[in-house]
N, CA, C and O atoms as a DFTB+ gen file, in Angstrom:
500 C
 N C O
     1  1      -9.926       1.685     -49.916
     2  2     -10.879       0.850     -49.231
     3  2     -11.690       1.659     -48.212
     4  3     -11.142       2.438     -47.432
     5  1     -12.981       1.456     -48.244
     6  2     -13.854       2.083     -47.270
     7  2     -14.068       1.136     -46.101
     8  3     -14.445      -0.022     -46.282
     9  1     -13.822       1.641     -44.904
    10  2     -14.084       0.836     -43.710
    11  2     -15.489       1.163     -43.224
    12  3     -15.919       2.317     -43.217
    13  1     -16.180       0.122     -42.823
    14  2     -17.536       0.302     -42.317
    15  2     -17.450       0.735     -40.850
    16  3     -16.928      -0.025     -40.035
    17  1     -17.946       1.933     -40.478
    18  2     -17.840       2.415     -39.094
    19  2     -18.767       1.684     -38.120
    20  3     -18.636       1.858     -36.909
    21  1     -19.679       0.888     -38.612
    22  2     -20.632       0.191     -37.746
    23  2     -20.006      -1.059     -37.137
    24  3     -20.416      -1.474     -36.053
    25  1     -19.048      -1.656     -37.784
    26  2     -18.466      -2.927     -37.336
    27  2     -17.880      -2.844     -35.919
    28  3     -18.157      -3.738     -35.119
    29  1     -17.090      -1.828     -35.563
    30  2     -16.593      -1.786     -34.176
    31  2     -17.730      -1.729     -33.150
    32  3     -17.636      -2.346     -32.088
    33  1     -18.788      -1.005     -33.456
    34  2     -19.924      -0.920     -32.534
    35  2     -20.626      -2.276     -32.396
    36  3     -21.046      -2.651     -31.301
    37  1     -20.748      -2.996     -33.488
    38  2     -21.354      -4.327     -33.432
    39  2     -20.496      -5.285     -32.622
    40  3     -21.028      -6.112     -31.881
    41  1     -19.177      -5.189     -32.750
    42  2     -18.285      -6.043     -31.964
    43  2     -18.397      -5.734     -30.469
    44  3     -18.443      -6.644     -29.641
    45  1     -18.439      -4.454     -30.136
    46  2     -18.591      -4.074     -28.724
    47  2     -19.948      -4.533     -28.199
    48  3     -20.042      -5.010     -27.068
    49  1     -20.987      -4.397     -28.998
    50  2     -22.318      -4.852     -28.621
    51  2     -22.321      -6.359     -28.353
    52  3     -22.856      -6.809     -27.340
    53  1     -21.727      -7.133     -29.258
    54  2     -21.675      -8.589     -29.098
    55  2     -20.872      -8.965     -27.863
    56  3     -21.250      -9.876     -27.126
    57  1     -19.758      -8.263     -27.632
    58  2     -18.953      -8.530     -26.432
    59  2     -19.760      -8.223     -25.168
    60  3     -19.707      -8.984     -24.202
    61  1     -20.500      -7.125     -25.168
    62  2     -21.328      -6.760     -24.009
    63  2     -22.415      -7.783     -23.729
    64  3     -22.639      -8.148     -22.575
    65  1     -23.088      -8.247     -24.766
    66  2     -24.135      -9.258     -24.597
    67  2     -23.528     -10.549     -24.050
    68  3     -24.092     -11.169     -23.148
    69  1     -22.397     -10.948     -24.588
    70  2     -21.720     -12.155     -24.097
    71  2     -21.309     -12.008     -22.646
    72  3     -21.456     -12.947     -21.863
    73  1     -20.797     -10.842     -22.273
    74  2     -20.391     -10.589     -20.890
    75  2     -21.595     -10.653     -19.953
    76  3     -21.505     -11.232     -18.871
    77  1     -22.705     -10.071     -20.351
    78  2     -23.922     -10.120     -19.533
    79  2     -24.374     -11.573     -19.342
    80  3     -24.760     -11.964     -18.240
    81  1     -24.324     -12.358     -20.400
    82  2     -24.739     -13.754     -20.322
    83  2     -23.868     -14.525     -19.327
    84  3     -24.391     -15.229     -18.463
    85  1     -22.557     -14.397     -19.444
    86  2     -21.663     -15.141     -18.556
    87  2     -21.718     -14.626     -17.121
    88  3     -21.569     -15.414     -16.187
    89  1     -21.926     -13.333     -16.924
    90  2     -22.071     -12.800     -15.563
    91  2     -23.366     -13.312     -14.933
    92  3     -23.409     -13.557     -13.728
    93  1     -24.407     -13.476     -15.725
    94  2     -25.659     -14.021     -15.206
    95  2     -25.472     -15.454     -14.734
    96  3     -25.970     -15.833     -13.675
    97  1     -24.763     -16.239     -15.509
    98  2     -24.493     -17.618     -15.095
    99  2     -23.684     -17.652     -13.810
   100  3     -23.951     -18.459     -12.921
   101  1     -22.701     -16.778     -13.716
   102  2     -21.887     -16.704     -12.505
   103  2     -22.753     -16.307     -11.303
   104  3     -22.596     -16.852     -10.211
   105  1     -23.662     -15.361     -11.513
   106  2     -24.559     -14.938     -10.436
   107  2     -25.479     -16.054      -9.974
   108  3     -25.770     -16.161      -8.783
   109  1     -25.937     -16.880     -10.894
   110  2     -26.789     -18.010     -10.504
   111  2     -26.025     -18.983      -9.625
   112  3     -26.583     -19.517      -8.666
   113  1     -24.762     -19.223      -9.935
   114  2     -23.940     -20.088      -9.090
   115  2     -23.776     -19.478      -7.701
   116  3     -23.847     -20.195      -6.703
   117  1     -23.561     -18.181      -7.622
   118  2     -23.416     -17.514      -6.336
   119  2     -24.721     -17.576      -5.537
   120  3     -24.699     -17.733      -4.316
   121  1     -25.847     -17.454      -6.227
   122  2     -27.140     -17.513      -5.555
   123  2     -27.318     -18.855      -4.854
   124  3     -27.788     -18.909      -3.717
   125  1     -26.944     -19.929      -5.526
   126  2     -27.071     -21.262      -4.924
   127  2     -26.163     -21.397      -3.704
   128  3     -26.560     -21.989      -2.700
   129  1     -24.941     -20.850      -3.785
   130  2     -24.023     -20.916      -2.652
   131  2     -24.549     -20.114      -1.468
   132  3     -24.483     -20.572      -0.328
   133  1     -25.076     -18.908      -1.736
   134  2     -25.607     -18.063      -0.669
   135  2     -26.819     -18.733      -0.023
   136  3     -26.931     -18.758       1.203
   137  1     -27.715     -19.269      -0.828
   138  2     -28.894     -19.963      -0.289
   139  2     -28.465     -21.156       0.545
   140  3     -29.057     -21.417       1.593
   141  1     -27.455     -21.880       0.106
   142  2     -26.958     -23.027       0.862
   143  2     -26.396     -22.618       2.204
   144  3     -26.619     -23.306       3.200
   145  1     -25.663     -21.500       2.256
   146  2     -25.089     -21.056       3.525
   147  2     -26.173     -20.559       4.479
   148  3     -26.053     -20.740       5.690
   149  1     -27.235     -19.933       3.950
   150  2     -28.341     -19.490       4.800
   151  2     -29.086     -20.681       5.385
   152  3     -29.474     -20.658       6.552
   153  1     -29.288     -21.728       4.577
   154  2     -29.963     -22.928       5.079
   155  2     -29.140     -23.584       6.164
   156  3     -29.686     -24.054       7.162
   157  1     -27.814     -23.622       5.978
   158  2     -26.942     -24.220       6.989
   159  2     -27.020     -23.455       8.289
   160  3     -27.080     -24.067       9.355
   161  1     -27.022     -22.112       8.234
   162  2     -27.080     -21.327       9.459
   163  2     -28.434     -21.479      10.145
   164  3     -28.498     -21.514      11.374
   165  1     -29.522     -21.570       9.368
   166  2     -30.849     -21.776       9.943
   167  2     -30.939     -23.145      10.601
   168  3     -31.479     -23.284      11.699
   169  1     -30.401     -24.161       9.915
   170  2     -30.407     -25.505      10.484
   171  2     -29.563     -25.563      11.749
   172  3     -29.939     -26.230      12.713
   173  1     -28.429     -24.872      11.755
   174  2     -27.559     -24.864      12.929
   175  2     -28.256     -24.195      14.111
   176  3     -28.170     -24.680      15.239
   177  1     -28.952     -23.074      13.854
   178  2     -29.667     -22.381      14.927
   179  2     -30.802     -23.245      15.456
   180  3     -31.018     -23.308      16.666
   181  1     -31.528     -23.910      14.569
   182  2     -32.620     -24.785      14.984
   183  2     -32.080     -25.955      15.798
   184  3     -32.656     -26.326      16.821
   185  1     -30.975     -26.532      15.340
   186  2     -30.369     -27.654      16.053
   187  2     -29.864     -27.214      17.413
   188  3     -30.011     -27.947      18.391
   189  1     -29.263     -26.016      17.495
   190  2     -28.764     -25.502      18.772
   191  2     -29.905     -25.321      19.753
   192  3     -29.783     -25.685      20.923
   193  1     -31.028     -24.752      19.282
   194  2     -32.190     -24.574      20.158
   195  2     -32.766     -25.915      20.575
   196  3     -33.230     -26.062      21.706
   197  1     -32.746     -26.895      19.679
   198  2     -33.251     -28.225      20.022
   199  2     -32.363     -28.873      21.068
   200  3     -32.857     -29.564      21.959
   201  1     -31.065     -28.657      20.969
   202  2     -30.137     -29.251      21.932
   203  2     -30.272     -28.614      23.303
   204  3     -30.137     -29.303      24.314
   205  1     -30.536     -27.317      23.363
   206  2     -30.659     -26.646      24.654
   207  2     -32.068     -26.762      25.212
   208  3     -32.296     -26.481      26.389
   209  1     -33.008     -27.169      24.383
   210  2     -34.383     -27.317      24.831
   211  2     -35.113     -25.992      24.930
   212  3     -36.219     -25.937      25.468
   213  1     -34.520     -24.928      24.423
   214  2     -35.140     -23.616      24.497
   215  2     -35.870     -23.301      23.199
   216  3     -35.476     -23.742      22.119
   217  1     -36.932     -22.536      23.331
   218  2     -37.680     -22.077      22.169
   219  2     -37.375     -20.606      21.980
   220  3     -37.557     -19.815      22.906
   221  1     -36.920     -20.228      20.812
   222  2     -36.578     -18.842      20.521
   223  2     -37.648     -18.261      19.607
   224  3     -37.592     -18.422      18.388
   225  1     -38.622     -17.586      20.208
   226  2     -39.754     -17.052      19.451
   227  2     -39.300     -16.034      18.416
   228  3     -39.850     -15.983      17.316
   229  1     -38.304     -15.225      18.755
   230  2     -37.823     -14.221      17.799
   231  2     -37.220     -14.887      16.566
   232  3     -37.453     -14.441      15.443
   233  1     -36.445     -15.955      16.770
   234  2     -35.844     -16.668      15.642
   235  2     -36.918     -17.320      14.778
   236  3     -36.819     -17.311      13.551
   237  1     -37.940     -17.885      15.413
   238  2     -39.039     -18.499      14.659
   239  2     -39.774     -17.435      13.856
   240  3     -40.137     -17.666      12.703
   241  1     -39.994     -16.274      14.457
   242  2     -40.662     -15.178      13.746
   243  2     -39.838     -14.755      12.540
   244  3     -40.391     -14.507      11.468
   245  1     -38.514     -14.671      12.704
   246  2     -37.638     -14.293      11.594
   247  2     -37.666     -15.342      10.486
   248  3     -37.591     -14.998       9.306
   249  1     -37.773     -16.603      10.852
   250  2     -37.733     -17.682       9.858
   251  2     -39.077     -17.906       9.174
   252  3     -39.124     -18.196       7.979
   253  1     -40.163     -17.772       9.923
   254  2     -41.452     -18.218       9.395
   255  2     -42.509     -17.138       9.239
   256  3     -43.466     -17.330       8.489
   257  1     -42.368     -16.013       9.919
   258  2     -43.466     -15.047       9.949
   259  2     -43.231     -13.794       9.103
   260  3     -44.174     -13.252       8.526
   261  1     -41.969     -13.330       9.026
   262  2     -41.740     -12.036       8.378
   263  2     -42.022     -12.049       6.881
   264  3     -42.234     -10.992       6.286
   265  1     -42.028     -13.228       6.263
   266  2     -42.311     -13.248       4.823
   267  2     -43.721     -12.744       4.528
   268  3     -43.957     -12.180       3.459
   269  1     -44.647     -12.933       5.441
   270  2     -46.019     -12.438       5.234
   271  2     -46.334     -11.216       6.101
   272  3     -47.000     -10.287       5.643
   273  1     -45.866     -11.214       7.335
   274  2     -46.235     -10.163       8.282
   275  2     -45.241      -9.012       8.308
   276  3     -45.438      -8.054       9.056
   277  1     -44.184      -9.077       7.516
   278  2     -43.250      -7.967       7.396
   279  2     -42.200      -7.942       8.486
   280  3     -42.320      -8.609       9.513
   281  1     -41.165      -7.152       8.234
   282  2     -40.064      -6.990       9.190
   283  2     -40.614      -6.436      10.493
   284  3     -41.379      -5.472      10.491
   285  1     -40.225      -7.042      11.600
   286  2     -40.722      -6.611      12.897
   287  2     -42.197      -6.907      13.091
   288  3     -42.825      -6.389      14.014
   289  1     -42.755      -7.748      12.213
   290  2     -44.178      -8.117      12.235
   291  2     -45.072      -6.882      12.200
   292  3     -46.138      -6.847      12.816
   293  1     -44.614      -5.871      11.466
   294  2     -45.339      -4.602      11.398
   295  2     -46.286      -4.517      10.211
   296  3     -46.827      -3.449       9.925
   297  1     -46.488      -5.616       9.527
   298  2     -47.461      -5.647       8.442
   299  2     -46.815      -5.873       7.094
   300  3     -45.710      -5.404       6.824
   301  1     -47.505      -6.580       6.279
   302  2     -47.054      -6.904       4.933
   303  2     -48.247      -7.473       4.209
   304  3     -49.320      -6.869       4.187
   305  1     -48.061      -8.649       3.611
   306  2     -49.182      -9.335       2.981
   307  2     -50.206      -9.710       4.057
   308  3     -51.415      -9.643       3.835
   309  1     -49.696     -10.104       5.222
   310  2     -50.554     -10.396       6.369
   311  2     -50.677      -9.152       7.241
   312  3     -49.948      -8.181       7.037
   313  1     -51.578      -9.170       8.197
   314  2     -51.785      -7.990       9.038
   315  2     -50.604      -7.714       9.962
   316  3     -49.804      -8.604      10.252
   317  1     -50.508      -6.481      10.414
   318  2     -49.488      -6.109      11.397
   319  2     -49.810      -6.796      12.712
   320  3     -50.943      -6.743      13.193
   321  1     -48.820      -7.430      13.281
   322  2     -49.012      -8.075      14.574
   323  2     -48.432      -7.231      15.698
   324  3     -48.931      -7.259      16.823
   325  1     -47.381      -6.481      15.396
   326  2     -46.773      -5.613      16.402
   327  2     -47.747      -4.488      16.734
   328  3     -48.178      -3.750      15.848
   329  1     -48.087      -4.362      18.001
   330  2     -49.011      -3.320      18.424
   331  2     -50.445      -3.563      18.010
   332  3     -51.260      -2.640      18.012
   333  1     -50.764      -4.801      17.654
   334  2     -52.097      -5.139      17.175
   335  2     -53.096      -5.227      18.323
   336  3     -52.724      -5.435      19.478
   337  1     -54.341      -5.067      17.988
   338  2     -55.404      -5.201      18.995
   339  2     -55.935      -6.636      19.054
   340  3     -56.907      -6.910      19.757
   341  1     -55.303      -7.543      18.322
   342  2     -55.716      -8.949      18.353
   343  2     -55.420      -9.502      19.741
   344  3     -54.322      -9.316      20.265
   345  1     -56.386     -10.172      20.329
   346  2     -56.222     -10.715      21.666
   347  2     -55.372     -11.976      21.679
   348  3     -55.166     -12.609      20.643
   349  1     -54.884     -12.332      22.848
   350  2     -54.007     -13.488      23.007
   351  2     -54.713     -14.779      22.602
   352  3     -54.111     -15.632      21.950
   353  1     -55.981     -14.931      22.980
   354  2     -56.710     -16.156      22.645
   355  2     -56.904     -16.298      21.142
   356  3     -56.725     -17.380      20.583
   357  1     -57.272     -15.192      20.493
   358  2     -57.473     -15.205      19.046
   359  2     -56.153     -15.496      18.325
   360  3     -56.125     -16.236      17.342
   361  1     -55.061     -14.906      18.823
   362  2     -53.748     -15.130      18.225
   363  2     -53.315     -16.586      18.421
   364  3     -52.771     -17.204      17.506
   365  1     -53.555     -17.120      19.603
   366  2     -53.216     -18.526      19.895
   367  2     -53.958     -19.449      18.932
   368  3     -53.377     -20.383      18.380
   369  1     -55.235     -19.178      18.738
   370  2     -56.053     -19.986      17.836
   371  2     -55.552     -19.887      16.387
   372  3     -55.497     -20.889      15.675
   373  1     -55.189     -18.677      15.961
   374  2     -54.712     -18.482      14.590
   375  2     -53.392     -19.216      14.360
   376  3     -53.189     -19.808      13.300
   377  1     -52.502     -19.182      15.340
   378  2     -51.208     -19.869      15.197
   379  2     -51.412     -21.376      15.187
   380  3     -50.782     -22.092      14.408
   381  1     -52.289     -21.849      16.050
   382  2     -52.507     -23.297      16.157
   383  2     -53.276     -23.859      14.964
   384  3     -52.884     -24.885      14.409
   385  1     -54.362     -23.202      14.565
   386  2     -55.271     -23.752      13.562
   387  2     -55.187     -23.085      12.192
   388  3     -55.823     -23.540      11.241
   389  1     -54.412     -22.017      12.085
   390  2     -54.390     -21.267      10.841
   391  2     -55.624     -20.390      10.747
   392  3     -56.464     -20.389      11.647
   393  1     -55.732     -19.641       9.650
   394  2     -56.893     -18.780       9.449
   395  2     -57.512     -19.167       8.113
   396  3     -56.941     -18.896       7.057
   397  1     -58.689     -19.807       8.161
   398  2     -59.338     -20.234       6.908
   399  2     -59.582     -19.062       5.964
   400  3     -59.938     -17.965       6.395
   401  1     -59.389     -19.307       4.689
   402  2     -59.616     -18.283       3.680
   403  2     -58.453     -17.319       3.502
   404  3     -58.539     -16.377       2.714
   405  1     -57.354     -17.552       4.240
   406  2     -56.159     -16.706       4.111
   407  2     -54.950     -17.600       3.874
   408  3     -55.069     -18.823       3.801
   409  1     -53.799     -16.977       3.757
   410  2     -52.554     -17.724       3.552
   411  2     -51.942     -18.197       4.871
   412  3     -50.882     -18.823       4.861
   413  1     -52.584     -17.914       6.000
   414  2     -52.041     -18.300       7.305
   415  2     -52.270     -19.784       7.539
   416  3     -53.404     -20.218       7.742
   417  1     -51.171     -20.579       7.511
   418  2     -51.314     -22.017       7.720
   419  2     -51.275     -22.386       9.196
   420  3     -50.835     -21.602      10.037
   421  1     -51.732     -23.564       9.487
   422  2     -51.638     -24.097      10.845
   423  2     -50.287     -24.785      11.017
   424  3     -49.645     -25.188      10.047
   425  1     -49.874     -24.908      12.276
   426  2     -48.710     -25.731      12.582
   427  2     -47.353     -25.111      12.352
   428  3     -46.364     -25.841      12.281
   429  1     -47.255     -23.799      12.233
   430  2     -45.934     -23.189      12.065
   431  2     -45.111     -23.225      13.346
   432  3     -43.881     -23.200      13.314
   433  1     -45.807     -23.284      14.465
   434  2     -45.152     -23.319      15.776
   435  2     -45.638     -24.578      16.488
   436  3     -46.834     -24.869      16.478
   437  1     -44.715     -25.337      17.111
   438  2     -45.157     -26.516      17.860
   439  2     -46.171     -26.120      18.947
   440  3     -46.052     -25.056      19.555
   441  1     -47.154     -26.975      19.180
   442  2     -48.227     -26.662      20.132
   443  2     -47.706     -26.252      21.506
   444  3     -48.261     -25.358      22.145
   445  1     -46.640     -26.906      21.957
   446  2     -46.125     -26.607      23.300
   447  2     -45.448     -25.236      23.385
   448  3     -45.156     -24.762      24.483
   449  1     -45.196     -24.594      22.239
   450  2     -44.516     -23.297      22.228
   451  2     -45.400     -22.146      21.760
   452  3     -44.924     -21.019      21.628
   453  1     -46.666     -22.411      21.510
   454  2     -47.555     -21.362      20.999
   455  2     -47.692     -20.224      22.006
   456  3     -47.683     -19.055      21.620
   457  1     -47.818     -20.550      23.289
   458  2     -47.967     -19.496      24.304
   459  2     -46.742     -18.578      24.325
   460  3     -46.880     -17.363      24.466
   461  1     -45.553     -19.153      24.185
   462  2     -44.329     -18.340      24.150
   463  2     -44.324     -17.435      22.923
   464  3     -43.894     -16.284      22.995
   465  1     -44.804     -17.960      21.798
   466  2     -44.851     -17.170      20.574
   467  2     -45.841     -16.028      20.720
   468  3     -45.556     -14.902      20.312
   469  1     -47.001     -16.308      21.297
   470  2     -48.007     -15.265      21.522
   471  2     -47.447     -14.189      22.446
   472  3     -47.625     -12.998      22.190
   473  1     -46.769     -14.601      23.522
   474  2     -46.164     -13.626      24.442
   475  2     -45.155     -12.743      23.723
   476  3     -45.104     -11.535      23.953
   477  1     -44.341     -13.355      22.841
   478  2     -43.354     -12.580      22.082
   479  2     -44.052     -11.569      21.179
   480  3     -43.661     -10.403      21.141
   481  1     -45.070     -12.000      20.459
   482  2     -45.773     -11.094      19.537
   483  2     -46.424      -9.955      20.304
   484  3     -46.355      -8.800      19.882
   485  1     -47.057     -10.273      21.428
   486  2     -47.720      -9.239      22.213
   487  2     -46.728      -8.250      22.846
   488  3     -47.092      -7.128      23.197
   489  1     -45.457      -8.692      22.984
   490  2     -44.449      -7.788      23.565
   491  2     -43.926      -6.774      22.548
   492  3     -43.257      -5.812      22.924
   493  1     -44.226      -6.981      21.262
   494  2     -43.768      -6.059      20.226
   495  2     -44.632      -4.815      20.215
   496  3     -45.853      -4.905      20.343
   497  1     -44.019      -3.668      20.065
   498  2     -44.797      -2.418      19.981
   499  2     -44.438      -1.656      18.759
   500  3     -44.987      -0.581      18.518
């Protein structure tokens, strides 16, 4: 009897493909758990700040600004804010009203906290 030498390789290939498929499903479950824990920690931090009545500009920047302006607000899809020559009034207006024609939306920071946010951004170098 002649044994076909390709069969063991096909079995290993099929096992590998099956393993990749099941590991992907497992990873998707982990992704949902990780995202859930991050949302809980963000909600807890927001609730803690609401309870103390304090506004944490750095936390708001981490939650809402770095996705466009980059880590440390040093630039990304949006312009660099750290060390920027943008004036306080222009920055206040952009945070409050957004920037037409760009992805910068209005209302990311409550009106009563815009000045604190501007001060935080201007303190970055």
